[in-house]
C-alpha positions, 0 to 999 in steps of 0.5 A: 927224613922220608926222602932217604932210602931207609927201607931199602937199607933195612931190607938189604940188612934183613936179607943178609941176616936171613942168608947167614941164619939159613946157612947156619941152620943148614950147617948145624943141621948136619950134627946130631944135637947129642953128639955136638961135643964129639966131633970126631967124625961126620958119621953122625951127619944129618942129611940136608933133607931134614927139618933143619935143611928145610927151615934153613932153605926157607930162611934163604928164600926169604932173604932172596925175596927181601933182596929182590924187593929191595933191589928191583921193586922199590925202584918202580914207581908207583910201588906195587900193592902186593909188596906190603902184604908180602912183607907183613906175612914174612914178618909174622912168619919170622916172629913165629920162628923166633927170628927177632932180628928179621922182625926188628928190620922188617917192621920198620921197613914196612912202616916206612914204606906205608908212610911214604905211600901216605905222604905221596897220596896226600900231596 
């Protein structure tokens, strides 16, 4: 079962979700929360350099890191030792941001990657 590339699939799914989540966060940051029902004009828009723009940009950056790891670094043999701590840190930050979908895809990917390392070490 470990021969399949489940961790690659999970990281690509996580990256896609983080791109969508970042775009939604930036888009919804343009609206004043008290004026969402009154979308008559965009005079109440919030600039991109707001807190929502920063968080949305960080979500998109995390998605880019996941995509880079899935498409480039997982192909390299042997796997770099820095990838697992990066993904663990990203999972912790996603948990603190209450991004449950990212946590639900990152944690199994980390477990599968560490299991593959152990199986290759013991063989």
